[in-house]
C-alpha positions as CSV (number, residue, x, y, z in Angstrom):
1,X,-97.2,-33.7,-32.8
2,X,-93.5,-34.4,-33.0
3,X,-91.8,-36.3,-30.3
4,X,-89.7,-34.3,-27.6
5,X,-85.8,-34.3,-28.0
6,X,-84.1,-36.4,-25.3
7,X,-81.9,-34.2,-23.0
8,X,-79.5,-36.9,-22.1
9,X,-76.0,-36.6,-23.7
10,X,-75.2,-39.4,-26.1
11,X,-73.2,-42.2,-24.6
12,X,-69.4,-42.3,-25.4
13,X,-68.2,-45.1,-27.5
14,X,-66.7,-48.0,-25.7
15,X,-62.6,-48.0,-25.9
16,X,-61.0,-50.4,-28.1
17,X,-59.1,-53.1,-26.2
18,X,-55.5,-52.7,-26.2
19,X,-53.5,-56.1,-26.7
20,X,-51.2,-56.6,-23.9
21,X,-47.3,-56.2,-24.7
22,X,-45.4,-59.2,-24.5
23,X,-43.3,-59.6,-21.5
24,X,-39.6,-59.0,-21.9
25,X,-37.7,-62.2,-21.4
26,X,-35.8,-62.7,-18.4
27,X,-32.1,-63.1,-18.5
28,X,-30.9,-66.7,-18.1
29,X,-29.3,-67.3,-14.9
30,X,-25.5,-67.8,-14.9
31,X,-24.0,-71.2,-15.5
32,X,-23.7,-73.1,-12.1
33,X,-20.3,-74.3,-12.9
34,X,-18.7,-70.8,-12.6
35,X,-20.2,-69.2,-9.4
36,X,-22.6,-70.3,-7.1
37,X,-26.1,-69.4,-7.7
38,X,-26.5,-67.0,-4.6
39,X,-23.2,-65.1,-5.3
40,X,-24.0,-64.7,-8.9
41,X,-27.3,-63.1,-8.1
42,X,-25.9,-60.9,-5.7
43,X,-23.2,-59.9,-8.4
44,X,-25.8,-59.1,-10.9
45,X,-27.8,-57.0,-8.6
46,X,-24.9,-55.3,-7.5
47,X,-24.0,-54.3,-11.0
48,X,-27.4,-53.1,-11.6
49,X,-27.3,-51.0,-8.4
50,X,-24.1,-49.4,-9.3
51,X,-25.4,-48.7,-12.7
52,X,-28.6,-46.9,-11.2
53,X,-26.4,-45.1,-8.8
54,X,-24.0,-43.8,-11.4
55,X,-27.0,-42.7,-13.6
56,X,-28.7,-40.7,-10.5
57,X,-25.5,-38.9,-9.4
58,X,-25.1,-35.4,-11.0
59,X,-22.0,-34.6,-13.2
60,X,-19.0,-33.3,-11.6
61,X,-18.6,-29.5,-12.2
62,X,-15.6,-28.3,-14.0
63,X,-13.1,-26.8,-11.8
64,X,-13.2,-23.1,-11.6
65,X,-10.2,-21.2,-13.0
66,X,-8.2,-19.4,-10.5
67,X,-9.4,-15.8,-10.2
68,X,-7.2,-13.0,-11.4
69,X,-7.1,-9.8,-9.4
70,X,-8.8,-7.0,-11.3
71,X,-9.7,-6.3,-14.9
72,X,-6.1,-5.9,-15.8
73,X,-5.2,-9.1,-14.3
74,X,-7.8,-11.0,-16.0
75,X,-7.0,-9.5,-19.4
76,X,-3.1,-10.1,-19.1
77,X,-2.9,-12.8,-16.6
78,X,-0.8,-10.8,-14.0
79,X,-1.1,-11.7,-10.6
80,X,-0.6,-8.6,-8.4
81,X,2.0,-9.0,-5.6
82,X,0.3,-7.4,-2.6
83,X,3.4,-8.3,-0.4
84,X,5.4,-5.8,-2.6
85,X,2.5,-3.3,-2.2
86,X,0.9,-3.8,-5.7
87,X,-2.6,-2.4,-5.2
88,X,-3.9,-0.8,-8.4
89,X,-6.0,2.3,-8.0
90,X,-9.0,1.4,-10.1
91,X,-11.7,4.2,-9.3
92,X,-11.3,6.7,-12.1
93,X,-13.0,9.5,-9.9
94,X,-10.2,9.0,-7.4
95,X,-7.6,9.2,-10.1
96,X,-9.1,12.3,-11.5
97,X,-9.3,14.1,-8.2
98,X,-5.6,13.3,-7.3
99,X,-4.7,14.7,-10.7
100,X,-6.8,17.7,-10.4
101,X,-5.3,18.5,-6.8
102,X,-1.8,18.2,-8.3
103,X,-2.6,21.3,-10.5
104,X,-0.5,20.0,-13.3
105,X,0.7,22.2,-16.1
106,X,1.7,21.6,-19.6
107,X,5.3,22.2,-19.2
108,X,5.7,19.9,-16.2
109,X,7.9,16.9,-16.0
110,X,6.1,14.6,-13.4
111,X,7.8,11.8,-11.3
112,X,5.5,8.8,-10.7
113,X,6.5,6.0,-8.5
114,X,4.7,2.6,-8.7
115,X,2.8,3.2,-11.9
116,X,1.1,-0.2,-12.0
117,X,-0.8,-0.8,-15.1
118,X,-0.8,2.9,-16.0
119,X,-4.3,3.9,-14.9
120,X,-2.9,7.4,-13.6
121,X,0.0,7.5,-15.9
122,X,-1.9,7.8,-19.1
123,X,-4.3,10.6,-17.9
124,X,-1.2,12.6,-16.8
125,X,0.6,12.1,-20.0
126,X,-2.5,13.8,-21.6
127,X,-1.8,17.0,-19.5
128,X,2.0,17.3,-19.0
129,X,5.1,17.6,-21.1
130,X,6.8,14.2,-19.6
131,X,6.1,11.6,-17.1
132,X,9.2,9.7,-15.7
133,X,7.6,6.4,-14.1
134,X,9.7,4.4,-11.7
135,X,8.7,0.6,-11.6
136,X,10.5,-2.3,-10.0
137,X,8.4,-5.0,-11.6
138,X,9.2,-5.9,-15.1
139,X,5.8,-7.5,-15.8
140,X,4.0,-4.3,-15.1
141,X,6.7,-2.4,-17.1
142,X,5.6,-4.4,-20.1
143,X,2.0,-3.7,-19.5
144,X,2.6,0.0,-19.3
145,X,4.7,0.0,-22.6
146,X,1.9,-1.8,-24.3
147,X,-0.8,0.5,-23.1
148,X,0.8,3.6,-24.8
149,X,2.6,1.7,-27.7
150,X,1.6,3.3,-31.1
151,X,0.0,6.3,-29.7
152,X,1.1,10.0,-29.4
153,X,1.8,9.6,-25.7
154,X,4.5,7.0,-26.1
155,X,7.1,9.8,-26.7
156,X,6.1,11.7,-23.5
157,X,6.7,8.5,-21.2
158,X,10.1,7.5,-19.8
159,X,10.3,4.2,-17.6
160,X,13.0,3.7,-15.0
161,X,13.2,0.0,-14.0
162,X,14.4,-0.5,-10.5
163,X,14.2,0.3,-6.8
164,X,13.4,3.9,-6.5
165,X,15.1,4.2,-3.1
166,X,18.6,3.0,-4.6
167,X,18.0,5.3,-7.8
168,X,19.2,8.7,-8.1
169,X,16.0,10.9,-8.7
170,X,16.0,12.9,-11.9
171,X,14.7,16.5,-12.2
172,X,11.0,16.9,-11.9
173,X,8.6,19.6,-11.2
174,X,6.0,17.5,-9.2
175,X,5.6,14.0,-7.9
176,X,2.3,12.2,-8.1
177,X,2.3,8.5,-6.9
178,X,0.4,5.8,-5.4
179,X,3.4,4.5,-3.4
180,X,4.0,1.0,-2.0
181,X,3.3,1.6,1.8
182,X,6.3,-0.2,2.9
183,X,8.7,2.5,1.5
184,X,6.8,5.5,2.6
185,X,9.1,6.9,5.3
186,X,12.4,6.5,3.3
187,X,10.9,7.9,0.1
188,X,9.5,10.9,1.9
189,X,12.9,12.0,3.3
190,X,14.7,11.2,-0.1
191,X,12.2,13.5,-1.6
192,X,12.5,16.2,1.0
193,X,16.3,16.2,0.6
194,X,16.3,16.2,-3.2
195,X,17.8,19.0,-5.0
196,X,17.0,21.0,-7.1
197,X,13.5,21.7,-5.4
198,X,10.3,20.5,-6.9
199,X,7.0,22.3,-6.6
200,X,4.9,19.7,-4.6
201,X,4.2,16.1,-4.2
202,X,0.8,14.5,-4.2
203,X,1.3,11.0,-2.5
204,X,-1.0,8.1,-1.4
205,X,-0.2,6.8,2.0
206,X,-1.7,4.5,4.5
207,X,-4.1,6.5,6.5
208,X,-2.2,6.2,10.0
209,X,1.1,7.1,8.1
210,X,-0.7,10.3,6.6
211,X,-2.1,11.4,10.0
212,X,1.4,11.0,11.5
213,X,2.8,13.3,8.9
214,X,0.3,16.1,9.7
215,X,-0.1,15.5,13.6
216,X,0.5,18.6,15.7
217,X,2.5,18.8,19.2
218,X,0.3,17.3,22.0
219,X,-1.7,14.9,19.9
220,X,-1.4,11.1,20.2
221,X,0.1,10.6,16.7
222,X,2.8,13.3,17.0
223,X,6.2,11.7,16.6
224,X,9.7,12.1,15.2
225,X,8.3,11.6,11.7
226,X,5.8,14.6,12.3
227,X,8.4,17.1,13.4
228,X,11.1,16.0,10.7
229,X,8.7,16.4,7.8
230,X,7.0,19.6,9.1
231,X,10.6,21.2,9.5
232,X,11.3,20.7,5.7
233,X,7.9,21.0,4.1
234,X,4.4,22.1,4.5
235,X,2.1,19.0,4.8
236,X,-1.8,18.9,4.2
237,X,-4.2,16.0,4.2
238,X,-6.3,16.2,1.1
239,X,-8.6,13.3,1.3
240,X,-9.3,9.8,2.4
241,X,-9.5,6.8,0.0
242,X,-11.3,3.7,1.0
243,X,-9.9,0.1,0.5
244,X,-12.5,-0.7,-2.1
245,X,-11.1,1.7,-4.5
246,X,-8.0,-0.5,-5.1
247,X,-7.7,-3.8,-7.0
248,X,-6.9,-6.0,-5.0
249,X,-8.0,-4.2,-1.9
250,X,-5.5,-3.6,0.7
251,X,-6.2,-4.4,4.5
252,X,-5.9,-0.8,5.6
253,X,-7.5,2.6,4.5
254,X,-5.6,5.2,2.7
255,X,-5.2,9.0,2.4
256,X,-3.7,11.4,0.1
257,X,-1.3,14.1,1.2
258,X,0.2,17.2,-0.4
259,X,3.8,17.8,0.6
260,X,5.4,21.2,-0.5
261,X,9.1,21.6,0.4
262,X,10.1,24.7,2.1
263,X,12.3,26.8,-0.3
264,X,14.7,28.0,1.1
265,X,15.0,25.3,3.7
266,X,15.8,26.2,7.5
267,X,19.4,27.0,8.0
268,X,19.8,23.8,10.2
269,X,22.0,20.7,9.8
270,X,19.5,18.1,9.5
271,X,21.7,15.3,10.6
272,X,22.3,17.0,13.8
273,X,18.6,18.0,14.1
274,X,17.6,14.4,13.5
275,X,20.1,12.9,16.1
276,X,18.7,15.3,18.8
277,X,15.0,14.4,17.8
278,X,15.8,10.8,17.7
279,X,16.9,10.9,21.5
280,X,14.1,13.1,22.6
281,X,11.3,10.8,20.9
282,X,12.7,7.5,22.0
283,X,10.4,8.0,25.0
284,X,8.3,11.1,24.0
285,X,6.5,11.0,27.3
286,X,9.5,11.3,29.4
287,X,10.9,14.5,30.4
288,X,14.1,15.4,28.6
289,X,16.2,15.4,31.8
290,X,15.3,11.6,32.1
291,X,15.7,10.8,28.2
292,X,19.3,12.2,28.4
293,X,20.3,10.2,31.3
294,X,20.8,7.0,29.2
295,X,24.2,5.5,29.3
296,X,24.3,5.1,25.4
297,X,23.3,8.7,24.9
298,X,25.9,9.9,27.4
299,X,28.6,7.9,25.6
300,X,27.6,9.1,22.3
301,X,27.6,12.8,23.4
302,X,30.8,12.5,25.3
303,X,32.7,11.0,22.1
304,X,31.2,14.0,20.1
305,X,32.2,16.5,22.5
306,X,35.9,15.2,22.9
307,X,36.2,15.3,19.0
308,X,34.8,18.9,19.0
309,X,37.4,20.0,21.7
310,X,40.2,18.2,19.8
311,X,39.4,20.1,16.5
312,X,39.1,23.5,18.3
313,X,42.2,22.8,20.6
314,X,40.1,23.1,23.7
315,X,41.5,21.5,26.9
316,X,39.2,19.1,28.7
317,X,39.3,19.1,32.5
318,X,40.3,15.9,34.3
319,X,37.2,15.6,36.4
320,X,34.9,16.4,33.2
321,X,31.5,14.5,33.2
322,X,29.3,14.8,30.1
323,X,26.2,14.1,32.3
324,X,26.6,17.2,34.3
325,X,27.2,19.3,31.2
326,X,24.1,17.9,29.6
327,X,21.9,18.5,32.6
328,X,23.3,22.0,32.8
329,X,22.4,22.8,29.1
330,X,18.8,21.4,29.6
331,X,18.4,23.6,32.8
332,X,19.8,26.7,31.3
333,X,17.5,26.4,28.2
334,X,14.4,25.7,30.4
335,X,13.8,22.3,28.8
336,X,14.8,20.0,31.7
337,X,11.2,19.2,32.6
338,X,9.7,19.4,29.1
339,X,8.5,16.3,27.2
340,X,9.1,15.7,23.5
341,X,5.1,15.2,22.8
342,X,4.4,18.8,23.6
343,X,7.5,20.5,21.8
344,X,7.3,22.2,18.5
345,X,9.9,22.9,15.9
346,X,10.9,26.3,17.5
347,X,11.6,24.6,21.0
348,X,13.8,22.1,19.3
349,X,15.7,24.7,17.5
350,X,16.4,26.5,20.6
351,X,17.6,23.4,22.5
352,X,19.8,22.3,19.6
353,X,21.4,25.8,19.7
354,X,21.9,25.5,23.4
355,X,23.8,22.1,22.9
356,X,25.9,23.4,20.1
357,X,26.9,26.4,21.8
358,X,28.4,24.2,24.7
359,X,30.2,22.2,22.2
360,X,27.8,19.2,22.2
361,X,27.0,17.7,18.7
362,X,24.7,15.0,17.6
363,X,26.1,14.1,14.1
């Protein structure tokens, strides 16, 4: 009978002994003649400590390059001057919506103010006969020229370099612009007084300014800007545009407004009209009777009245007082206790006619 196999596993072979490594020789102490033994030891330990600390410290990160504003800025190295209102409209959906609301035609000549790097300019050039772009920054002029250089669009673009407020506007059919907000008010009235008439203007404004343009009598934002604009044009608020649609983003929200000038304009001397409205809206919550009691207002109207009488050979009584004549006109027209905040265009036309018929002018 065969012997039973052992169930115990075989013992592992004993590990071979590893010969010990020879110890590294210690550095010899420094010569006693140069430094004391204690200071030399401290010096050596200090050098070793600084070496270990230097090895343990992470490498310093390379400094980041200054961030350029926007894709165009990164590509060209341009820093947009936000102080001059350079906020480039970057959202193509908003750009397309503005162009769509302008209802551009193939035969149109378009005036654009502040084209920036040309995001809206290029899209308009594809749809119209010509775009006249007014830009004050030579850097952006160069970028706009490079963008269309060598394309079929280059012949359709005309660039005017300079301040648009100091430049005589050319003939155009429509104005489409993302305006620098600090020139909003003077540019609107420069447009409305421009001749020959244009079809419409689609303009980007600061939200509050846009709401003042369309404000109605009796509302909080109703002001001299509202009534002057609405005298000369029909104004409609088209859409809101958030600050994140711009590069770099402005500090305020924006709105797009459509302005369509009245053709023919109302038969009113705008200079006189604005003089009357200016006096009434200095304190728009006061009654007109109180507003016209200002000494500066009385002196101005007295001067104008005497010039009017001199031109028409009208004798002025010795006891004449302009204040009494002003209050008489306000009472006769029924506006003595009215307040400018609640008066519409028709009210101011009647009041201006009442003053003019008595020889009182505001120019």
